[in-house]
NUMAR-673395 format. One record per atom (N, C-alpha, C, CB): residue in three letters; x, y, z. Coordinates in steps of 0.2 Angstrom, whole numbers, padded with zeros to 4 digits, always signed. Last residue first. Glycine has a CB too. Example, Ala and Ser with C-alpha at 12.3 -4.5 7.8 and 13.67 -1.06 7.14 Angstrom:
<pts>
SER+0064-0011+0035/SER+0068-0005+0036/SER+0064+0000+0039/SER+0070-0003+0029/ALA+0066-0028+0039/ALA+0062-0022+0039/ALA+0066-0016+0039/ALA+0057-0022+0045/
</pts>
This chain:
<pts>
UNK-0047+0105+0006/UNK-0055+0106+0006/UNK-0059+0100+0007/UNK-0057+0109+0000/UNK-0032+0106+0015/UNK-0036+0103+0009/UNK-0043+0104+0010/UNK-0036+0094+0008/UNK-0027+0114+0028/UNK-0028+0116+0020/UNK-0032+0114+0013/UNK-0023+0115+0019/UNK-0026+0102+0036/UNK-0030+0108+0037/UNK-0032+0111+0032/UNK-0027+0113+0040/UNK-0015+0092+0031/UNK-0022+0093+0032/UNK-0027+0097+0030/UNK-0024+0093+0037/UNK-0006+0104+0033/UNK-0007+0101+0025/UNK-0015+0099+0024/UNK-0001+0094+0024/UNK-0005+0104+0047/UNK-0006+0109+0044/UNK-0009+0108+0035/UNK+0000+0112+0046/UNK-0002+0091+0048/UNK-0007+0093+0050/UNK-0012+0099+0047/UNK-0005+0095+0055/UNK+0012+0087+0045/UNK+0006+0085+0041/UNK-0001+0087+0041/UNK+0005+0078+0042/UNK+0016+0098+0053/UNK+0015+0099+0046/UNK+0012+0094+0040/UNK+0022+0100+0044/UNK+0017+0090+0064/UNK+0011+0097+0064/UNK+0014+0098+0056/UNK+0014+0105+0072/UNK+0024+0079+0060/UNK+0017+0078+0062/UNK+0013+0085+0062/UNK+0016+0073+0070/UNK+0038+0087+0061/UNK+0037+0084+0056/UNK+0028+0083+0057/UNK+0042+0077+0056/UNK+0039+0091+0072/UNK+0038+0095+0068/UNK+0035+0091+0063/UNK+0043+0099+0066/UNK+0039+0079+0080/UNK+0033+0082+0082/UNK+0033+0090+0077/UNK+0033+0083+0091/UNK+0050+0073+0076/UNK+0043+0069+0076/UNK+0037+0073+0076/UNK+0043+0064+0082/UNK+0060+0082+0083/UNK+0060+0081+0074/UNK+0052+0079+0072/UNK+0067+0074+0070/UNK+0056+0080+0095/UNK+0056+0087+0092/UNK+0055+0087+0085/UNK+0061+0091+0094/UNK+0061+0068+0096/UNK+0056+0068+0097/UNK+0052+0073+0094/UNK+0056+0068+0103/UNK+0074+0069+0095/UNK+0072+0065+0089/UNK+0064+0066+0091/UNK+0075+0056+0089/UNK+0078+0078+0104/UNK+0078+0082+0097/UNK+0077+0074+0093/UNK+0087+0086+0094/UNK+0077+0081+0120/UNK+0074+0076+0116/UNK+0075+0078+0108/UNK+0066+0075+0119/UNK+0084+0095+0118/UNK+0083+0090+0124/UNK+0076+0085+0121/UNK+0082+0094+0132/UNK+0094+0106+0108/UNK+0087+0103+0107/UNK+0087+0096+0113/UNK+0085+0102+0098/UNK+0106+0107+0104/UNK+0105+0113+0107/UNK+0097+0111+0110/UNK+0106+0120+0100/UNK+0112+0096+0097/UNK+0117+0099+0104/UNK+0112+0104+0109/UNK+0125+0104+0100/UNK+0102+0096+0085/UNK+0105+0089+0089/UNK+0107+0091+0096/UNK+0112+0086+0086/UNK+0093+0108+0078/UNK+0100+0106+0082/UNK+0098+0101+0087/UNK+0103+0113+0086/UNK+0081+0102+0066/UNK+0081+0101+0074/UNK+0090+0101+0075/UNK+0077+0093+0076/UNK+0073+0110+0054/UNK+0079+0106+0056/UNK+0078+0107+0064/UNK+0087+0109+0052/UNK+0061+0108+0039/UNK+0064+0109+0045/UNK+0068+0106+0049/UNK+0061+0109+0048/UNK+0046+0106+0030/UNK+0054+0106+0032/UNK+0054+0111+0037/UNK+0058+0108+0025/UNK+0033+0103+0022/UNK+0037+0101+0027/UNK+0043+0100+0028/UNK+0035+0096+0028/UNK+0030+0103+0008/UNK+0030+0110+0012/UNK+0033+0109+0021/UNK+0020+0112+0013/UNK+0028+0093+0004/UNK+0033+0096+0001/UNK+0036+0103+0007/UNK+0030+0098-0008/UNK+0018+0084+0002/UNK+0019+0086+0010/UNK+0026+0090+0009/UNK+0020+0080+0017/UNK+0015+0076-0008/UNK+0010+0080-0007/UNK+0012+0087-0001/UNK+0004+0075-0006/UNK+0032+0068-0007/UNK+0026+0070-0011/UNK+0023+0077-0010/UNK+0020+0066-0010/UNK+0035+0074+0010/UNK+0037+0069+0002/UNK+0030+0069+0001/UNK+0042+0060+0003/UNK+0047+0084+0020/UNK+0042+0082+0017/UNK+0040+0077+0012/UNK+0041+0084+0017/UNK+0059+0081+0032/UNK+0056+0085+0025/UNK+0051+0080+0024/UNK+0061+0086+0017/UNK+0073+0088+0044/UNK+0064+0085+0044/UNK+0062+0089+0038/UNK+0058+0086+0052/UNK+0088+0084+0048/UNK+0083+0088+0045/UNK+0076+0085+0042/UNK+0088+0090+0040/UNK+0094+0086+0063/UNK+0090+0082+0061/UNK+0086+0086+0058/UNK+0088+0078+0065/UNK+0112+0089+0066/UNK+0105+0092+0067/UNK+0103+0085+0062/UNK+0103+0101+0064/UNK+0126+0097+0072/UNK+0124+0090+0071/UNK+0117+0090+0069/UNK+0124+0085+0079/UNK+0142+0104+0069/UNK+0136+0103+0071/UNK+0131+0097+0067/UNK+0133+0109+0070/UNK+0157+0110+0074/UNK+0153+0104+0071/UNK+0147+0105+0075/UNK+0155+0096+0072/UNK+0171+0120+0068/UNK+0165+0120+0072/UNK+0159+0115+0071/UNK+0163+0127+0072/UNK+0187+0119+0070/UNK+0182+0117+0066/UNK+0176+0118+0072/UNK+0184+0110+0063/UNK+0202+0130+0071/UNK+0198+0126+0072/UNK+0191+0124+0068/UNK+0198+0127+0078/UNK+0208+0143+0063/UNK+0209+0135+0061/UNK+0206+0130+0065/UNK+0216+0133+0060/UNK+0199+0156+0066/UNK+0205+0154+0070/UNK+0208+0146+0068/UNK+0202+0154+0079/UNK+0188+0153+0056/UNK+0194+0160+0057/UNK+0199+0159+0060/UNK+0191+0165+0060/UNK+0184+0137+0056/UNK+0182+0145+0057/UNK+0188+0148+0057/UNK+0179+0147+0063/UNK+0176+0127+0045/UNK+0181+0129+0048/UNK+0180+0135+0051/UNK+0185+0129+0043/UNK+0163+0115+0049/UNK+0162+0121+0046/UNK+0170+0124+0049/UNK+0153+0127+0049/UNK+0154+0099+0046/UNK+0161+0105+0050/UNK+0163+0109+0045/UNK+0170+0100+0051/UNK+0138+0092+0051/UNK+0143+0094+0046/UNK+0149+0099+0051/UNK+0139+0098+0041/UNK+0128+0080+0049/UNK+0134+0083+0053/UNK+0138+0085+0048/UNK+0138+0079+0058/UNK+0111+0073+0051/UNK+0117+0075+0047/UNK+0123+0079+0051/UNK+0115+0079+0042/UNK+0098+0063+0050/UNK+0104+0067+0054/UNK+0110+0066+0051/UNK+0105+0065+0061/UNK+0083+0064+0044/UNK+0090+0061+0043/UNK+0095+0064+0046/UNK+0091+0061+0035/UNK+0067+0060+0042/UNK+0070+0062+0047/UNK+0076+0059+0046/UNK+0068+0061+0053/UNK+0053+0061+0031/UNK+0059+0059+0032/UNK+0061+0064+0037/UNK+0064+0057+0025/UNK+0034+0060+0027/UNK+0040+0063+0030/UNK+0047+0058+0030/UNK+0039+0064+0038/UNK+0025+0052+0023/UNK+0022+0058+0020/UNK+0030+0062+0023/UNK+0013+0061+0024/UNK+0020+0034+0020/UNK+0025+0037+0021/UNK+0022+0043+0020/UNK+0031+0036+0019/UNK+0006+0027+0031/UNK+0008+0030+0023/UNK+0013+0034+0026/UNK+0003+0034+0018/UNK+0001+0023+0042/UNK+0004+0019+0037/UNK+0006+0019+0030/UNK+0000+0014+0037/UNK-0006+0037+0047/UNK-0009+0028+0045/UNK-0004+0023+0041/UNK-0017+0030+0039/UNK+0009+0042+0040/UNK+0002+0043+0047/UNK-0002+0037+0043/UNK-0003+0054+0047/UNK+0024+0039+0045/UNK+0021+0038+0043/UNK+0014+0040+0045/UNK+0022+0034+0042/UNK+0042+0045+0042/UNK+0035+0046+0045/UNK+0030+0045+0044/UNK+0034+0050+0046/UNK+0057+0035+0043/UNK+0053+0037+0040/UNK+0045+0037+0044/UNK+0053+0032+0033/UNK+0074+0040+0046/UNK+0066+0037+0047/UNK+0063+0041+0044/UNK+0063+0036+0054/UNK+0087+0031+0041/UNK+0084+0038+0039/UNK+0078+0036+0043/UNK+0084+0041+0031/UNK+0104+0030+0050/UNK+0097+0028+0046/UNK+0094+0033+0046/UNK+0093+0022+0050/UNK+0121+0026+0051/UNK+0116+0030+0050/UNK+0110+0026+0049/UNK+0117+0033+0045/UNK+0135+0021+0049/UNK+0130+0019+0055/UNK+0124+0020+0056/UNK+0132+0020+0059/UNK+0140+0023+0037/UNK+0141+0016+0037/UNK+0135+0014+0046/UNK+0152+0014+0038/UNK+0133+0034+0032/UNK+0131+0029+0028/UNK+0132+0023+0032/UNK+0134+0029+0021/UNK+0130+0048+0039/UNK+0134+0042+0042/UNK+0130+0036+0038/UNK+0134+0042+0050/UNK+0130+0064+0030/UNK+0128+0059+0033/UNK+0130+0055+0034/UNK+0124+0057+0031/UNK+0134+0080+0029/UNK+0136+0074+0030/UNK+0132+0069+0032/UNK+0139+0075+0034/UNK+0120+0088+0019/UNK+0127+0089+0024/UNK+0130+0082+0022/UNK+0126+0090+0035/UNK+0108+0087+0011/UNK+0108+0084+0017/UNK+0116+0086+0023/UNK+0108+0076+0015/UNK+0100+0094-0004/UNK+0107+0092+0000/UNK+0106+0094+0009/UNK+0113+0098-0004/UNK+0085+0084-0007/UNK+0088+0090-0004/UNK+0095+0087-0001/UNK+0084+0094+0003/UNK+0070+0081-0014/UNK+0077+0082-0013/UNK+0080+0087-0010/UNK+0079+0082-0019/UNK+0055+0069-0017/UNK+0059+0074-0012/UNK+0067+0075-0015/UNK+0059+0069-0004/UNK+0053+0063-0027/UNK+0046+0068-0024/UNK+0050+0069-0017/UNK+0035+0063-0023/UNK+0059+0061-0042/UNK+0061+0062-0038/UNK+0056+0065-0034/UNK+0067+0065-0039/UNK+0055+0048-0056/UNK+0053+0054-0054/UNK+0055+0055-0046/UNK+0044+0055-0055/UNK+0063+0039-0059/UNK+0065+0045-0063/UNK+0061+0051-0061/UNK+0063+0043-0072/UNK+0058+0026-0056/UNK+0064+0028-0053/UNK+0066+0036-0055/UNK+0070+0023-0057/UNK+0044+0021-0051/UNK+0046+0026-0055/UNK+0051+0030-0054/UNK+0041+0029-0056/UNK+0043+0011-0041/UNK+0040+0012-0049/UNK+0042+0015-0053/UNK+0034+0013-0049/UNK+0048+0018-0031/UNK+0054+0015-0034/UNK+0050+0009-0041/UNK+0057+0010-0027/UNK+0050+0036-0029/UNK+0044+0028-0029/UNK+0049+0023-0033/UNK+0034+0030-0035/UNK+0063+0045-0020/UNK+0059+0042-0028/UNK+0056+0037-0026/UNK+0066+0039-0035/UNK+0073+0054-0011/UNK+0065+0050-0012/UNK+0064+0049-0018/UNK+0058+0053-0009/UNK+0089+0059-0009/UNK+0083+0062-0012/UNK+0077+0053-0014/UNK+0087+0067-0021/UNK+0102+0068-0003/UNK+0097+0064-0002/UNK+0092+0065-0006/UNK+0095+0064+0005/UNK+0118+0070-0006/UNK+0111+0076-0006/UNK+0106+0068-0006/UNK+0109+0083-0016/UNK+0132+0075+0005/UNK+0126+0071+0002/UNK+0122+0073+0001/UNK+0123+0066+0004/UNK+0150+0083+0006/UNK+0143+0082+0008/UNK+0137+0076+0005/UNK+0140+0088+0007/UNK+0160+0081+0003/UNK+0160+0086+0009/UNK+0151+0084+0010/UNK+0164+0098+0007/UNK+0163+0077-0010/UNK+0169+0077-0006/UNK+0166+0078+0000/UNK+0173+0083-0007/UNK+0147+0068-0012/UNK+0152+0073-0016/UNK+0157+0074-0011/UNK+0148+0081-0018/UNK+0135+0057-0017/UNK+0140+0060-0014/UNK+0144+0063-0016/UNK+0141+0057-0011/UNK+0117+0052-0017/UNK+0122+0056-0020/UNK+0128+0059-0017/UNK+0120+0060-0023/UNK+0106+0042-0014/UNK+0112+0046-0009/UNK+0118+0047-0013/UNK+0114+0042-0001/UNK+0090+0038-0013/UNK+0096+0036-0018/UNK+0100+0043-0013/UNK+0095+0037-0029/UNK+0078+0027-0007/UNK+0081+0032-0006/UNK+0088+0031-0012/UNK+0083+0032+0001/UNK+0060+0024-0009/UNK+0067+0021-0012/UNK+0072+0027-0010/UNK+0068+0019-0021/UNK+0044+0018-0008/UNK+0046+0023-0009/UNK+0055+0020-0007/UNK+0042+0029-0005/UNK+0030+0014-0006/UNK+0033+0014-0013/UNK+0041+0016-0015/UNK+0029+0019-0016/UNK+0037+0004+0003/UNK+0035+0003+0000/UNK+0029+0010-0002/UNK+0034-0002+0002/UNK+0050+0011+0014/UNK+0044+0007+0015/UNK+0040+0009+0006/UNK+0039+0011+0023/UNK+0065+0006+0004/UNK+0059+0013+0011/UNK+0056+0008+0010/UNK+0055+0022+0011/UNK+0081+0002+0001/UNK+0074+0003+0002/UNK+0072+0007+0007/UNK+0071-0003+0002/UNK+0093+0015-0008/UNK+0091+0011-0001/UNK+0083+0010-0002/UNK+0093+0016+0005/UNK+0108+0017-0017/UNK+0101+0017-0018/UNK+0099+0013-0013/UNK+0099+0016-0024/UNK+0120+0026-0019/UNK+0119+0023-0014/UNK+0112+0024-0016/UNK+0123+0025-0007/UNK+0135+0030-0030/UNK+0131+0034-0027/UNK+0127+0026-0023/UNK+0127+0039-0032/UNK+0151+0036-0030/UNK+0147+0033-0032/UNK+0140+0033-0027/UNK+0151+0027-0033/UNK+0162+0050-0037/UNK+0159+0047-0032/UNK+0154+0040-0035/UNK+0154+0053-0029/UNK+0175+0048-0048/UNK+0168+0050-0048/UNK+0167+0046-0042/UNK+0164+0049-0054/UNK+0188+0048-0050/UNK+0188+0052-0048/UNK+0179+0054-0047/UNK+0192+0057-0051/UNK+0184+0042-0069/UNK+0190+0041-0063/UNK+0188+0048-0057/UNK+0199+0042-0066/UNK+0168+0035-0069/UNK+0174+0039-0071/UNK+0179+0039-0066/UNK+0172+0047-0073/UNK+0160+0020-0064/UNK+0162+0027-0064/UNK+0170+0027-0067/UNK+0160+0029-0056/UNK+0160+0004-0070/UNK+0155+0010-0074/UNK+0158+0019-0070/UNK+0145+0009-0072/UNK+0168-0002-0061/UNK+0170-0003-0069/UNK+0167+0003-0072/UNK+0169-0010-0073/UNK+0160-0002-0050/UNK+0164+0004-0051/UNK+0168+0003-0057/UNK+0169+0006-0046/UNK+0140-0001-0054/UNK+0147-0006-0053/UNK+0155+0000-0053/UNK+0148-0013-0062/UNK+0132+0008-0044/UNK+0136+0008-0050/UNK+0139+0004-0048/UNK+0140+0015-0052/UNK+0124+0011-0031/UNK+0121+0011-0037/UNK+0125+0008-0045/UNK+0120+0019-0038/UNK+0127+0000-0016/UNK+0132+0004-0022/UNK+0125+0003-0028/UNK+0142-0001-0025/UNK+0112-0002-0008/UNK+0116-0004-0011/UNK+0122+0001-0016/UNK+0113-0007-0013/UNK+0105-0003+0010/UNK+0108+0002+0002/UNK+0112-0001+0000/UNK+0112+0010+0003/UNK+0101-0009+0022/UNK+0097-0008+0018/UNK+0099-0004+0010/UNK+0095-0005+0022/UNK+0113-0007+0031/UNK+0110-0014+0030/UNK+0106-0015+0022/UNK+0105-0016+0036/UNK+0119+0007+0031/UNK+0123+0002+0030/UNK+0120-0008+0028/UNK+0127+0002+0037/UNK+0106+0012+0034/UNK+0110+0013+0029/UNK+0115+0009+0027/UNK+0112+0020+0029/UNK+0091+0009+0036/UNK+0096+0006+0039/UNK+0103+0005+0035/UNK+0093+0000+0041/UNK+0075+0015+0039/UNK+0081+0013+0033/UNK+0089+0014+0036/UNK+0080+0017+0024/UNK+0061+0013+0048/UNK+0068+0015+0047/UNK+0071+0010+0039/UNK+0072+0013+0055/UNK+0045+0021+0053/UNK+0050+0014+0051/UNK+0055+0016+0049/UNK+0048+0010+0046/UNK+0034+0027+0063/UNK+0040+0026+0060/UNK+0045+0022+0058/UNK+0043+0028+0062/UNK+0017+0034+0067/UNK+0021+0030+0067/UNK+0030+0030+0063/UNK+0017+0025+0064/UNK+0003+0041+0070/UNK+0008+0042+0068/UNK+0013+0036+0069/UNK+0009+0048+0070/UNK-0016+0036+0065/UNK-0011+0035+0071/UNK-0004+0038+0067/UNK-0010+0025+0075/UNK-0023+0049+0059/UNK-0022+0044+0060/UNK-0014+0043+0065/UNK-0023+0041+0054/UNK-0033+0064+0064/UNK-0027+0060+0062/UNK-0027+0054+0062/UNK-0022+0061+0064/UNK-0048+0063+0065/UNK-0044+0070+0063/UNK-0037+0066+0060/UNK-0043+0076+0070/UNK-0050+0052+0070/UNK-0056+0053+0061/UNK-0052+0059+0062/UNK-0068+0053+0059/UNK-0044+0050+0081/UNK-0042+0048+0076/UNK-0046+0049+0070/UNK-0041+0042+0077/UNK-0053+0057+0089/UNK-0045+0063+0088/UNK-0043+0059+0081/UNK-0036+0064+0097/UNK-0064+0051+0091/UNK-0066+0059+0087/UNK-0058+0059+0086/UNK-0070+0067+0092/UNK-0057+0040+0097/UNK-0061+0038+0093/UNK-0062+0045+0087/UNK-0068+0036+0097/UNK-0053+0046+0111/UNK-0050+0046+0105/UNK-0051+0043+0100/UNK-0046+0044+0106/UNK-0065+0044+0116/UNK-0064+0048+0115/UNK-0058+0048+0110/UNK-0063+0051+0120/UNK-0076+0029+0119/UNK-0070+0029+0117/UNK-0067+0036+0114/UNK-0070+0023+0112/UNK-0089+0031+0123/UNK-0084+0026+0125/UNK-0077+0027+0126/UNK-0085+0021+0121/UNK-0092+0039+0116/UNK-0093+0044+0121/UNK-0089+0038+0124/UNK-0101+0047+0124/UNK-0090+0034+0102/UNK-0086+0042+0103/UNK-0087+0044+0112/UNK-0092+0050+0098/UNK-0100+0026+0103/UNK-0093+0024+0101/UNK-0087+0031+0103/UNK-0093+0021+0092/UNK-0112+0032+0103/UNK-0109+0028+0107/UNK-0102+0027+0108/UNK-0112+0022+0107/UNK-0112+0038+0092/UNK-0112+0042+0097/UNK-0109+0039+0103/UNK-0117+0044+0097/UNK-0113+0027+0083/UNK-0106+0032+0083/UNK-0107+0037+0089/UNK-0104+0039+0075/UNK-0125+0023+0085/UNK-0118+0017+0087/UNK-0112+0022+0088/UNK-0116+0011+0078/UNK-0132+0034+0083/UNK-0132+0031+0089/UNK-0127+0028+0092/UNK-0136+0026+0089/UNK-0131+0034+0070/UNK-0129+0040+0071/UNK-0129+0038+0080/UNK-0136+0046+0066/UNK-0135+0019+0064/UNK-0127+0022+0063/UNK-0128+0028+0069/UNK-0125+0025+0053/UNK-0150+0022+0069/UNK-0144+0018+0072/UNK-0137+0018+0072/UNK-0145+0013+0071/UNK-0156+0030+0063/UNK-0155+0033+0067/UNK-0151+0028+0071/UNK-0161+0036+0070/UNK-0164+0021+0051/UNK-0158+0027+0050/UNK-0154+0031+0057/UNK-0162+0034+0046/
</pts>
């Protein structure tokens, strides 16, 4: 009975990161490229005059993205591909680049728990000029919906790393709150 304990103790002494992995699995990312991994949701013939088409994009199993466009913004939602009517995340994200953009899926031990998407907005100013902002919207999936934050790309050095850190902190907080 003592051997498993001694073996675990030897592993922990030889590899201190083994103890950390027990707390948090390795974090990683996978990407959905909006120009390559998406298709139009509706045939043009099925759209009403003036209606914007939507996009459906592959994500890591079991997720897919649904992007609804309007004249000035996009609404991004993630849903399970096996349950397309069950949204596990939804947020108006502003302008996204569906030609060159990508959505980053944050994974904990290979399981998706958050999205990071780059958005751009133009805001008209009183003097007639436009103010342009760019942010990384970080949003949780499923049980991690409390993960929500934005990273200002123009004001934050290493904005991508900051967005990943925000997602990972949210994962840790959620896990710490679980019994």
